[in-house]
LOBA-856403 format. One record per residue (C-alpha): residue number from 1; z, x, y. Coordinates in nm, 3 decimals. Each point is the difference from the previous one (the first is absolute). Layout:
NUM; Z; X; Y .
...
This chain:
1; 0.000; 0.000; 0.000 .
2; -0.062; 0.108; 0.358 .
3; 0.227; -0.068; 0.292 .
4; -0.177; -0.201; 0.260 .
5; 0.052; 0.064; 0.368 .
6; -0.052; -0.232; 0.290 .
7; -0.041; 0.304; 0.226 .
8; -0.320; 0.210; -0.004 .
9; 0.025; 0.376; 0.016 .
10; -0.019; 0.055; 0.372 .
11; 0.168; -0.317; 0.126 .
12; 0.332; 0.071; 0.176 .
13; 0.308; -0.106; -0.189 .
14; 0.200; -0.292; 0.144 .
15; -0.209; -0.017; 0.320 .
16; 0.206; -0.275; 0.157 .
17; 0.318; 0.202; -0.042 .
18; -0.114; 0.343; 0.119 .
19; 0.112; 0.138; 0.332 .
20; -0.201; 0.247; 0.204 .
21; 0.088; 0.364; -0.054 .
22; 0.190; 0.182; 0.273 .
23; -0.063; 0.364; -0.085 .
24; 0.294; 0.114; 0.210 .
25; 0.225; -0.261; -0.149 .
26; -0.118; 0.006; -0.359 .
27; -0.122; 0.357; -0.049 .
28; 0.336; 0.135; 0.101 .
29; 0.005; 0.325; 0.192 .
30; 0.109; 0.312; -0.186 .
31; 0.245; 0.117; 0.262 .
32; 0.283; 0.248; -0.031 .
33; 0.307; 0.069; 0.207 .
34; 0.043; 0.378; -0.004 .
35; 0.343; 0.113; -0.109 .
36; 0.144; 0.177; 0.310 .
37; 0.173; 0.245; -0.230 .
38; -0.322; 0.112; -0.168 .
39; -0.167; 0.332; 0.078 .
40; -0.259; -0.057; 0.277 .
41; -0.277; 0.174; -0.193 .
42; 0.073; -0.205; -0.307 .
43; 0.008; -0.320; 0.209 .
44; -0.337; 0.073; 0.156 .
45; -0.152; 0.078; -0.339 .
46; 0.153; -0.311; -0.148 .
47; -0.122; -0.218; 0.284 .
48; -0.353; 0.141; -0.026 .
49; -0.011; -0.081; -0.373 .
50; 0.130; -0.353; 0.065 .
51; -0.257; -0.048; 0.275 .
52; -0.274; 0.100; -0.245 .
53; 0.129; -0.253; -0.254 .
54; 0.012; -0.267; 0.270 .
55; -0.355; 0.075; 0.109 .
56; -0.138; -0.025; -0.355 .
57; 0.205; -0.316; -0.056 .
58; -0.155; -0.159; 0.309 .
59; -0.349; 0.091; -0.116 .
60; 0.068; -0.159; -0.338 .
61; 0.148; -0.307; 0.170 .
62; -0.326; -0.046; 0.188 .
63; -0.185; 0.012; -0.332 .
64; 0.219; -0.284; -0.127 .
65; 0.048; -0.179; 0.332 .
66; -0.173; -0.320; -0.116 .
67; 0.181; 0.008; -0.334 .
68; 0.361; 0.025; 0.115 .
69; 0.128; -0.353; 0.062 .
70; 0.343; -0.123; 0.093 .
71; 0.064; -0.282; -0.244 .
72; 0.246; -0.246; 0.148 .
73; 0.047; -0.183; -0.331 .
74; 0.123; 0.312; -0.176 .
75; 0.371; 0.073; 0.020 .
76; 0.242; 0.253; -0.145 .
77; 0.144; -0.283; -0.206 .
78; -0.342; -0.071; -0.152 .
79; -0.076; 0.363; -0.091 .
80; 0.350; 0.070; -0.137 .
81; 0.240; -0.142; -0.255 .
82; 0.162; -0.224; 0.265 .
83; -0.234; -0.295; -0.058 .
84; 0.077; 0.012; -0.374 .
85; 0.372; -0.067; 0.047 .
86; -0.023; -0.381; -0.016 .
87; -0.269; -0.010; -0.269 .
88; 0.088; -0.074; -0.362 .
89; -0.061; 0.291; -0.239 .
90; -0.103; 0.239; 0.278 .
91; 0.356; -0.002; 0.134 .
92; 0.166; 0.114; -0.323 .
93; -0.022; 0.370; 0.067 .
94; 0.004; 0.137; 0.354 .
95; -0.278; 0.260; -0.014 .
96; 0.017; 0.121; 0.357 .
97; -0.344; 0.164; -0.002 .
98; -0.183; -0.314; -0.113 .
99; -0.225; -0.214; 0.214 .
100; 0.033; -0.377; -0.028 .
101; -0.180; -0.245; -0.225 .
102; -0.079; -0.190; 0.320 .
103; -0.213; 0.293; 0.117 .
104; -0.208; -0.018; -0.320 .
105; -0.041; -0.375; 0.039 .
106; -0.099; 0.052; 0.364 .
107; -0.266; 0.256; -0.093 .
108; -0.134; -0.206; -0.290 .
109; -0.024; -0.307; 0.221 .
110; -0.178; 0.179; 0.285 .
111; -0.246; 0.168; -0.234 .
112; -0.055; -0.290; -0.232 .
113; 0.114; 0.203; -0.301 .
114; 0.028; -0.249; -0.285 .
115; -0.106; 0.177; -0.319 .
116; -0.075; 0.338; -0.157 .
117; 0.227; 0.297; -0.063 .
118; 0.227; 0.162; 0.258 .
119; 0.141; 0.354; -0.023 .
120; 0.306; 0.173; 0.150 .
121; 0.027; 0.378; -0.063 .
122; 0.357; 0.004; 0.139 .
123; 0.137; -0.315; -0.160 .
124; 0.368; 0.051; 0.092 .
125; 0.186; -0.320; -0.087 .
126; -0.327; -0.179; -0.077 .
127; -0.026; -0.231; 0.303 .
128; -0.380; 0.025; 0.019 .
129; -0.032; -0.051; -0.377 .
130; 0.214; -0.312; -0.015 .
131; -0.139; -0.153; 0.318 .
132; -0.352; 0.049; -0.137 .
133; 0.102; -0.145; -0.337 .
134; 0.147; -0.309; 0.169 .
135; -0.335; -0.047; 0.174 .
136; -0.171; 0.000; -0.340 .
137; -0.140; 0.352; 0.046 .
138; 0.033; 0.274; -0.262 .
139; 0.187; 0.305; 0.124 .
140; 0.052; 0.357; -0.115 .
141; 0.221; 0.269; 0.148 .
142; 0.147; 0.345; -0.046 .
143; 0.365; 0.090; 0.048 .
144; 0.171; 0.333; -0.059 .
145; 0.367; -0.073; 0.061 .
146; 0.193; -0.160; -0.291 .
147; 0.179; -0.236; 0.240 .
148; -0.330; -0.151; 0.116 .
149; -0.124; -0.020; -0.359 .
150; 0.320; -0.178; -0.104 .
151; -0.024; -0.257; 0.278 .
152; -0.359; -0.085; -0.089 .
153; 0.052; -0.014; -0.376 .
154; 0.321; -0.204; 0.032 .
155; -0.156; -0.256; 0.228 .
156; -0.312; -0.025; -0.213 .
157; 0.219; -0.061; -0.305 .
158; 0.193; -0.275; 0.176 .
159; -0.313; -0.171; 0.126 .
160; -0.201; 0.014; -0.323 .
161; 0.224; 0.068; -0.301 .
162; 0.339; -0.155; 0.076 .
163; 0.068; -0.277; -0.254 .
164; 0.224; -0.305; 0.015 .
165; 0.245; 0.182; -0.227 .
166; 0.000; 0.303; 0.232 .
167; 0.062; -0.227; 0.295 .
168; 0.301; -0.154; -0.176 .
169; 0.134; 0.348; -0.075 .
170; -0.024; 0.092; 0.366 .
171; 0.196; -0.313; 0.091 .
172; 0.265; 0.094; -0.257 .
173; 0.039; 0.345; 0.154 .
174; 0.060; -0.151; 0.342 .
175; 0.257; -0.244; -0.136 .
176; 0.188; 0.209; -0.259 .
177; -0.025; 0.354; 0.144 .
178; 0.002; 0.159; -0.347 .
179; 0.042; 0.352; 0.135 .
180; 0.355; -0.094; 0.103 .
181; 0.095; -0.025; -0.366 .
182; -0.176; 0.316; -0.116 .
183; 0.201; 0.292; -0.131 .
184; -0.294; 0.242; -0.008 .
185; -0.165; 0.190; 0.284 .
186; -0.340; 0.165; 0.039 .
187; 0.043; 0.311; 0.214 .
188; -0.203; -0.016; 0.320 .
189; -0.204; 0.314; 0.068 .
190; 0.129; 0.203; 0.295 .
191; -0.225; 0.205; 0.223 .
192; 0.125; 0.252; 0.255 .
193; -0.099; -0.239; 0.275 .
194; 0.162; -0.307; -0.164 .
195; 0.331; 0.151; -0.117 .
196; 0.283; -0.213; 0.138 .
197; -0.232; -0.273; 0.128 .
198; 0.214; -0.294; -0.122 .
199; 0.365; -0.101; 0.003 .
200; 0.171; 0.086; -0.331 .
201; 0.047; -0.364; -0.102 .
202; -0.367; -0.071; 0.073 .
203; -0.118; 0.282; -0.226 .
204; 0.201; -0.143; -0.288 .
205; -0.146; -0.349; 0.044 .
206; -0.355; 0.135; 0.033 .
207; 0.034; 0.197; -0.323 .
208; 0.144; -0.303; -0.182 .
209; -0.287; -0.214; 0.132 .
210; -0.260; 0.250; -0.126 .
211; 0.164; 0.023; -0.340 .
212; 0.014; -0.379; -0.033 .
213; -0.360; -0.080; 0.092 .
214; -0.128; 0.237; -0.269 .
215; 0.078; -0.275; -0.254 .
216; -0.262; -0.232; 0.155 .
217; -0.373; -0.011; -0.074 .
218; -0.235; 0.232; 0.184 .
219; -0.112; -0.249; 0.265 .
220; 0.356; -0.108; 0.087 .
221; 0.109; 0.364; 0.012 .
222; -0.278; 0.074; 0.244 .
223; 0.111; -0.280; 0.231 .
224; 0.370; 0.087; -0.019 .
225; -0.073; 0.366; 0.075 .
226; -0.228; -0.103; 0.284 .
227; 0.277; -0.215; 0.152 .
228; 0.230; 0.302; -0.014 .
229; -0.261; 0.215; 0.176 .
230; -0.014; -0.259; 0.278 .
231; 0.372; 0.031; 0.086 .
232; 0.069; 0.373; -0.035 .
233; -0.009; 0.074; 0.371 .
234; 0.225; -0.295; 0.090 .
235; 0.276; 0.104; -0.249 .
236; -0.016; 0.371; 0.088 .
237; 0.130; 0.223; 0.278 .
238; -0.358; 0.071; 0.105 .
239; -0.273; -0.144; 0.217 .
240; -0.369; 0.091; -0.001 .
241; -0.085; 0.162; 0.330 .
242; -0.348; 0.144; 0.025 .
243; 0.004; 0.353; -0.134 .
244; 0.332; -0.019; -0.183 .
245; 0.300; -0.203; -0.113 .
246; 0.278; -0.054; 0.254 .
247; 0.349; 0.010; -0.143 .
248; 0.284; -0.230; 0.108 .
249; 0.321; 0.171; 0.109 .
250; 0.186; -0.170; -0.290 .
251; -0.199; 0.211; -0.248 .
252; 0.214; 0.302; 0.082 .
253; -0.310; 0.206; 0.073 .
254; -0.003; 0.227; 0.301 .
255; -0.096; -0.190; 0.314 .
256; -0.157; 0.106; 0.326 .
257; 0.150; -0.032; 0.346 .
258; -0.037; -0.379; -0.023 .
259; 0.098; -0.133; -0.347 .
260; -0.237; -0.261; -0.142 .
261; 0.130; -0.349; -0.079 .
262; -0.255; -0.207; -0.196 .
263; 0.216; -0.313; 0.020 .
264; 0.075; -0.210; -0.308 .
265; -0.029; 0.168; -0.338 .
266; -0.059; -0.300; -0.222 .
267; 0.202; -0.042; -0.319 .
268; -0.209; 0.039; -0.315 .
269; 0.067; -0.343; -0.155 .
270; -0.093; -0.185; 0.319 .
271; -0.310; 0.212; 0.064 .
272; -0.145; -0.028; -0.351 .
273; 0.076; -0.372; -0.039 .
274; -0.151; -0.079; 0.341 .
275; -0.315; 0.197; -0.091 .
276; -0.033; -0.159; -0.344 .
277; 0.047; -0.342; 0.158 .
278; -0.269; 0.076; 0.258 .
279; -0.243; 0.105; -0.274 .
280; 0.092; -0.306; -0.207 .
281; -0.057; -0.239; 0.289 .
282; -0.332; 0.157; 0.094 .
283; -0.120; -0.020; -0.360 .
284; 0.123; -0.358; -0.027 .
285; -0.200; -0.078; 0.311 .
286; -0.320; 0.062; -0.192 .
287; -0.083; 0.365; 0.033 .
288; -0.030; 0.049; -0.372 .
289; -0.289; -0.121; -0.205 .
290; -0.005; -0.115; -0.359 .
291; 0.127; -0.311; -0.176 .
292; 0.332; -0.017; 0.180 .
293; -0.147; 0.007; 0.347 .
294; -0.369; -0.092; -0.018 .
295; -0.193; 0.127; 0.298 .
296; -0.280; -0.190; 0.166 .
297; -0.140; 0.321; 0.141 .
298; -0.200; 0.244; -0.208 .
299; 0.140; 0.343; 0.075 .
300; -0.205; 0.316; -0.011 .
301; 0.081; 0.274; -0.249 .
302; 0.210; 0.299; 0.105 .
303; -0.037; 0.348; -0.147 .
304; 0.210; 0.302; 0.097 .
305; -0.095; 0.364; -0.050 .
306; 0.305; 0.227; -0.014 .
307; -0.037; 0.339; 0.163 .
308; -0.142; 0.173; 0.307 .
309; -0.306; -0.152; 0.163 .
310; -0.147; 0.355; 0.023 .
311; 0.010; 0.015; -0.380 .
312; -0.087; -0.361; -0.083 .
313; -0.277; -0.085; 0.250 .
314; -0.254; 0.256; -0.132 .
315; 0.021; -0.177; -0.339 .
316; -0.103; -0.341; 0.143 .
317; -0.363; -0.121; -0.022 .
318; -0.243; -0.001; 0.294 .
319; -0.066; -0.314; 0.204 .
320; 0.265; -0.208; -0.174 .
321; 0.222; -0.147; 0.276 .
322; -0.072; -0.272; 0.254 .
323; 0.267; 0.097; 0.254 .
324; 0.278; 0.251; 0.053 .
325; 0.325; -0.088; 0.176 .
326; 0.258; 0.274; 0.030 .
327; 0.260; 0.184; 0.201 .
328; 0.036; 0.366; -0.096 .
329; 0.320; 0.194; 0.066 .
330; 0.010; 0.094; 0.367 .
331; -0.007; 0.360; 0.119 .
332; 0.362; -0.034; 0.111 .
333; 0.206; 0.232; -0.224 .
334; 0.152; -0.291; -0.197 .
335; 0.098; 0.113; -0.348 .
336; -0.002; -0.308; -0.222 .
337; 0.166; 0.189; -0.286 .
338; 0.304; 0.033; 0.227 .
339; 0.004; -0.346; 0.156 .
340; -0.040; -0.162; -0.342 .
341; 0.229; 0.243; -0.182 .
342; 0.249; -0.271; -0.109 .
343; -0.279; -0.197; -0.162 .
344; -0.157; 0.306; -0.164 .
345; 0.337; 0.100; -0.147 .
346; 0.047; -0.347; -0.149 .
347; -0.346; 0.029; -0.156 .
348; 0.101; 0.329; -0.161 .
349; -0.217; 0.225; 0.216 .
350; 0.162; 0.344; -0.007 .
351; -0.011; 0.292; 0.243 .
352; -0.304; 0.167; -0.158 .
353; -0.198; -0.323; -0.003 .
354; 0.088; -0.063; 0.364 .
355; -0.130; 0.344; 0.093 .
356; -0.325; -0.079; -0.184 .
357; -0.033; -0.340; 0.167 .
358; 0.060; 0.151; 0.345 .
359; -0.284; 0.247; -0.057 .
360; -0.239; -0.262; -0.138 .
361; 0.052; -0.234; 0.296 .
362; -0.247; 0.002; 0.283 .
363; 0.119; 0.282; 0.228 .
364; 0.232; -0.181; 0.238 .
365; 0.311; 0.216; -0.026 .
366; 0.061; 0.361; 0.100 .
367; 0.091; 0.086; -0.358 .
368; -0.351; -0.073; -0.131 .
369; -0.183; 0.313; -0.111 .
370; -0.373; 0.034; 0.060 .
371; -0.210; -0.167; -0.270 .
372; -0.310; 0.160; -0.152 .
373; -0.223; -0.300; 0.068 .
374; -0.318; 0.148; -0.146 .
375; 0.188; 0.077; -0.321 .
376; 0.098; -0.369; -0.018 .
377; -0.360; -0.108; 0.064 .
378; -0.287; 0.245; 0.065 .
379; -0.202; -0.288; 0.152 .
380; 0.219; -0.006; 0.313 .
381; -0.191; 0.274; 0.182 .
382; -0.148; -0.255; 0.244 .
383; 0.343; -0.149; 0.069 .
384; 0.149; 0.341; 0.073 .
385; -0.300; 0.088; 0.219 .
386; 0.053; -0.323; 0.197 .
387; 0.359; 0.106; 0.072 .
388; -0.109; 0.355; 0.080 .
389; -0.248; -0.134; 0.256 .
390; 0.238; -0.241; 0.172 .
391; 0.051; 0.170; 0.335 .
392; 0.316; -0.181; 0.110 .
393; 0.170; 0.064; -0.332 .
394; -0.084; 0.371; 0.009 .
395; 0.131; 0.035; 0.357 .
396; 0.327; -0.167; -0.101 .
397; 0.037; 0.221; -0.308 .
398; -0.063; 0.314; 0.208 .
399; 0.259; -0.114; 0.256 .
400; 0.264; -0.072; -0.265 .
401; -0.058; 0.335; -0.169 .
402; 0.049; 0.172; 0.335 .
403; 0.316; -0.200; 0.068 .
404; 0.125; 0.111; -0.341 .
405; -0.078; 0.367; 0.081 .
406; 0.190; -0.034; 0.330 .
407; 0.302; -0.151; -0.176 .
408; -0.024; -0.327; 0.188 .
409; -0.018; -0.238; -0.296 .
410; 0.313; -0.155; -0.144 .
411; -0.152; 0.043; -0.346 .
412; -0.265; 0.255; -0.095 .
413; -0.136; -0.234; -0.267 .
414; -0.150; -0.236; 0.262 .
415; -0.343; 0.173; 0.033 .
416; -0.043; 0.009; -0.379 .
417; 0.102; -0.367; -0.029 .
418; -0.238; -0.116; 0.275 .
419; -0.291; 0.197; -0.144 .
420; 0.072; -0.122; -0.353 .
421; 0.026; -0.360; 0.120 .
422; -0.342; -0.011; 0.165 .
423; -0.184; 0.198; -0.265 .
424; 0.145; -0.212; -0.279 .
425; -0.076; -0.318; 0.192 .
426; -0.358; 0.122; 0.042 .
427; -0.025; 0.020; -0.379 .
428; 0.152; -0.348; -0.036 .
429; -0.251; -0.137; 0.254 .
430; -0.286; 0.161; -0.191 .
431; 0.119; -0.162; -0.322 .
432; 0.036; -0.337; 0.174 .
433; -0.362; 0.022; 0.114 .
434; -0.112; 0.087; -0.352 .
435; 0.181; -0.281; -0.182 .
436; -0.079; -0.277; 0.254 .
437; -0.309; -0.217; -0.005 .
438; -0.240; 0.033; 0.291 .
439; 0.075; -0.197; 0.314 .
440; 0.357; -0.098; -0.095 .
441; 0.306; 0.059; 0.220 .
442; 0.292; 0.240; -0.012 .
443; 0.321; -0.077; 0.190 .
444; 0.264; 0.267; 0.061 .
445; 0.335; -0.025; 0.180 .
446; 0.122; 0.327; 0.152 .
447; 0.201; 0.154; 0.284 .
448; -0.083; 0.278; 0.242 .
449; 0.257; 0.282; 0.018 .
450; 0.115; 0.280; 0.229 .
451; 0.108; 0.356; -0.073 .
452; 0.105; 0.270; 0.247 .
453; -0.119; -0.211; 0.291 .
454; -0.348; -0.056; -0.145 .
455; -0.105; -0.359; -0.060 .
456; -0.193; -0.020; -0.327 .
457; -0.252; -0.285; 0.011 .
458; 0.005; -0.067; -0.373 .
459; -0.211; -0.312; 0.051 .
460; -0.291; 0.178; 0.168 .
461; 0.015; 0.313; -0.218 .
462; -0.013; -0.201; -0.323 .
463; -0.267; -0.233; 0.139 .
464; -0.210; 0.300; 0.104 .
465; 0.032; 0.145; -0.350 .
466; -0.084; -0.340; -0.150 .
467; -0.326; -0.010; 0.200 .
468; -0.108; 0.323; -0.171 .
469; 0.090; -0.130; -0.346 .
470; -0.192; -0.324; -0.013 .
471; 0.179; -0.250; 0.223 .
472; -0.090; -0.192; 0.313 .
473; 0.305; -0.030; 0.228 .
474; 0.003; -0.364; 0.097 .
475; 0.331; -0.013; 0.185 .
476; 0.326; 0.180; 0.060 .
477; 0.233; -0.293; 0.066 .
478; 0.299; 0.104; 0.211 .
479; 0.335; -0.179; 0.003 .
480; 0.090; -0.112; 0.354 .
481; 0.321; 0.203; 0.008 .
482; -0.005; 0.369; -0.080 .
483; 0.273; 0.192; -0.180 .
484; 0.215; 0.257; 0.175 .
485; 0.021; 0.355; -0.129 .
486; 0.321; 0.150; -0.136 .
487; 0.304; 0.060; 0.220 .
488; -0.040; 0.373; -0.058 .
489; -0.362; -0.014; 0.118 .
490; 0.094; -0.213; 0.301 .
491; 0.282; 0.237; 0.097 .
492; -0.231; 0.300; 0.006 .
493; -0.344; -0.141; 0.080 .
494; 0.058; -0.339; 0.160 .
495; -0.070; -0.348; -0.135 .
496; -0.345; -0.087; -0.126 .
497; -0.103; -0.331; -0.153 .
498; -0.183; 0.041; -0.329 .
499; -0.261; -0.240; -0.134 .
500; 0.054; -0.199; -0.316 .
501; -0.330; -0.130; -0.132 .
502; -0.193; -0.180; -0.268 .
503; -0.329; 0.179; -0.067 .
504; -0.300; -0.208; -0.100 .
505; -0.279; 0.200; -0.165 .
506; -0.301; -0.108; -0.205 .
507; -0.179; 0.196; -0.263 .
508; -0.353; 0.067; 0.117 .
């Protein structure tokens, strides 16, 4: 089947909703406030390099001036997890990096996407896959992290394999709390980063709960473990906070000048029963198919590839997908193996495996080592050449390497991470072009970033690379409100608003 589109190739997207582009307001100026304590020669050199980056950025912005559109109907809520909070099934696990199902529905509606097969190379918690399935469209995705895999597989089990007997068992667990009567415990794996993450009494109850659910059938086990994954943060001393876990002062861990208070640390019994009840009610409301809850809607099939998209995508057939909807990791130093360490520990992912996962992820953390991309796939020479030839990217990389040499970076891994990110994304873009059918759309949610005072226009750099790898850039849809850079960046270089966008490309 082929996805139909109500929009021809060159017709602007959402014409009634687009606002005219203010290049000064939308293509934000790469300005820098010179540190008065810096060496004058260094400051002049630094400013000259930043001016060069700004000049190239402006030239590229002129190239895309009729593509960059402020989209008033897009909001941070729509392109984040926030809009999923009230939605059955999507609300079960708070995957902070997810976009909303409403965004997928919005895109499908605007483009008239009603059939075919959709692909997401960075599936995450599976929002694009499930939203497509609910629209009757087949969906395939790739996910590397075990937490994302578990969310997708658990939900798919509940929506397609959960029987009336399983449903009754779930109700019994909510009512009887069988773990309270258990005398056995299943030791929870401890990682260096998770040691001491829970109150002592919570650990005991968690280990009893795990031991008890092992007596249930495989599908029920999957759901009970999934429910536990959903509450780990709320019952712990930790809170996910960008690049790391923040620790509550009650943990006994060393605190900074201002101790962190996360507020209520929920008791285990309340947290798990509330989550199981939420799942039960959502399933009872008709989100499962089968004899118990017959569905009037024909859902599309969902298939998940486990692993890195750099490894999996080269194995996929040419011209096989009718649309791609995705949001790759941002080039923002977030280490998902740290932020999701509680969940990975519960899933039995040890220190060695975490190190492997961190390296296999798209380069978005300073701990990523350089990947030998041509060893992964010798056919990526064109993709690497496209990154090599991208003038703005090369100017930024040269600037960051110089900042590293001058000792002005807060982490010397930043240049390697930024280079790895764009070169790996170039390879992903090349694979997307290969596996998509001609004339079909690709949608990508991403953020621009800033390092050492240099604004990195991720949207224009990736779109420029995409043009060399078989895509027509139809639009770069900009959210009305930009995102501020980090407090550290603002303190040293001043505040700059950074674009958050949805890219709209078509395979030529």
